[in-house]
C-alpha positions as a Markdown table, in Angstrom:
| # | Residue | x | y | z |
|---|---|---|---|---|
| 1 | Met | 0.0 | -0.2 | 0.1 |
| 2 | Met | 1.1 | 3.3 | -1.1 |
| 3 | Ala | 1.9 | 5.9 | 1.7 |
| 4 | Ser | 1.3 | 9.5 | 0.7 |
| 5 | Lys | 1.6 | 13.0 | 2.3 |
| 6 | Thr | 0.7 | 16.6 | 0.9 |
| 7 | Val | 2.9 | 19.3 | 2.3 |
| 8 | Lys | 4.0 | 23.0 | 1.7 |
| 9 | Val | 7.2 | 24.0 | 0.2 |
| 10 | Gly | 9.1 | 25.7 | 3.3 |
| 11 | Ser | 12.5 | 27.0 | 1.0 |
| 12 | Ser | 12.2 | 30.6 | 0.4 |
| 13 | Val | 13.7 | 29.8 | -2.9 |
| 14 | Gly | 11.5 | 26.7 | -3.4 |
| 15 | Leu | 12.9 | 23.1 | -4.5 |
| 16 | His | 16.1 | 24.3 | -6.4 |
| 17 | Ala | 19.6 | 23.3 | -6.3 |
| 18 | Arg | 20.6 | 23.3 | -2.4 |
| 19 | Pro | 17.0 | 22.0 | -1.1 |
| 20 | Ala | 16.8 | 19.6 | -3.7 |
| 21 | Ser | 20.2 | 18.1 | -3.6 |
| 22 | Ile | 19.3 | 17.6 | 0.2 |
| 23 | Ile | 15.8 | 15.8 | -0.5 |
| 24 | Ala | 17.7 | 13.8 | -2.7 |
| 25 | Glu | 20.2 | 12.7 | -0.5 |
| 26 | Lys | 18.0 | 11.6 | 2.0 |
| 27 | Ala | 15.8 | 9.7 | -0.5 |
| 28 | Ala | 18.7 | 7.8 | -1.9 |
| 29 | Glu | 19.3 | 6.4 | 2.1 |
| 30 | Phe | 15.9 | 4.3 | 1.4 |
| 31 | Ala | 15.5 | 1.3 | -0.4 |
| 32 | Glu | 11.7 | 1.8 | -1.8 |
| 33 | Glu | 11.0 | 4.5 | -4.3 |
| 34 | Ile | 9.8 | 7.8 | -3.3 |
| 35 | Thr | 8.4 | 10.2 | -5.5 |
| 36 | Leu | 7.4 | 14.2 | -5.4 |
| 37 | Gly | 4.2 | 15.7 | -7.1 |
| 38 | Thr | 2.8 | 19.1 | -7.5 |
| 39 | Pro | -0.7 | 19.7 | -8.8 |
| 40 | Glu | 0.5 | 20.5 | -12.0 |
| 41 | Glu | 3.5 | 18.0 | -12.6 |
| 42 | Glu | 3.7 | 14.4 | -12.9 |
| 43 | Pro | 5.7 | 12.6 | -10.0 |
| 44 | Val | 9.1 | 12.3 | -10.1 |
| 45 | Asp | 12.0 | 10.1 | -8.3 |
| 46 | Ala | 12.8 | 12.0 | -5.0 |
| 47 | Ser | 16.5 | 10.9 | -5.6 |
| 48 | Ser | 17.4 | 12.8 | -8.3 |
| 49 | Met | 18.3 | 16.7 | -7.6 |
| 50 | Met | 17.4 | 17.5 | -11.1 |
| 51 | Leu | 14.0 | 15.4 | -11.3 |
| 52 | Ile | 13.4 | 17.2 | -7.9 |
| 53 | Met | 14.3 | 20.9 | -9.9 |
| 54 | Thr | 12.2 | 20.2 | -12.7 |
| 55 | Leu | 9.2 | 20.4 | -10.8 |
| 56 | Gly | 9.5 | 24.1 | -10.6 |
| 57 | Ala | 8.2 | 24.2 | -7.2 |
| 58 | Glu | 8.4 | 27.3 | -5.8 |
| 59 | Cys | 7.8 | 28.5 | -1.9 |
| 60 | Gly | 4.5 | 27.3 | -0.6 |
| 61 | Thr | 3.7 | 25.0 | -3.7 |
| 62 | Glu | 1.8 | 21.7 | -2.4 |
| 63 | Val | 4.0 | 18.9 | -2.9 |
| 64 | Thr | 2.7 | 15.2 | -2.6 |
| 65 | Val | 5.5 | 12.8 | -1.0 |
| 66 | Glu | 4.8 | 9.0 | -2.0 |
| 67 | Ser | 6.2 | 5.6 | -1.3 |
| 68 | Glu | 5.6 | 2.5 | 0.1 |
| 69 | Asn | 7.8 | 3.3 | 3.3 |
| 70 | Glu | 5.8 | 5.4 | 5.6 |
| 71 | Glu | 9.5 | 6.3 | 7.5 |
| 72 | Ala | 10.2 | 7.7 | 4.2 |
| 73 | Val | 7.1 | 9.6 | 3.2 |
| 74 | Ala | 7.6 | 11.2 | 6.5 |
| 75 | Ala | 11.3 | 12.3 | 6.5 |
| 76 | Ile | 10.9 | 13.2 | 2.9 |
| 77 | Ala | 7.8 | 15.5 | 3.6 |
| 78 | Glu | 9.1 | 16.9 | 6.8 |
| 79 | Leu | 12.7 | 18.1 | 4.4 |
| 80 | Val | 10.3 | 19.8 | 1.6 |
| 81 | Ala | 8.2 | 21.7 | 4.6 |
| 82 | Lys | 11.0 | 23.2 | 6.2 |
| 83 | Asp | 13.4 | 26.3 | 4.6 |
| 84 | Leu | 16.3 | 24.2 | 3.6 |
| 85 | Asp | 18.1 | 27.4 | 2.6 |
| 86 | Ala | 18.1 | 29.1 | 6.0 |
| 87 | Glu | 20.3 | 26.2 | 7.5 |
């Protein structure tokens, strides 16, 4: 069964290079596939920084995180919702 969580992008610059690389690195730690999608874009592989950037998700954009691993969904959703540029 697929776990899913929708959160708003917390980074002020959206899911650009730095936030995308942090999310991709975390996603790569899980064996299961994790996807990120927006209402406008098809879901992409969360372990690919380049694919995350193609979503064009700005600050406040709703992003849906999906995976068969609930822990993975929670971890990635938490990162998407954080301002990763402020750290």
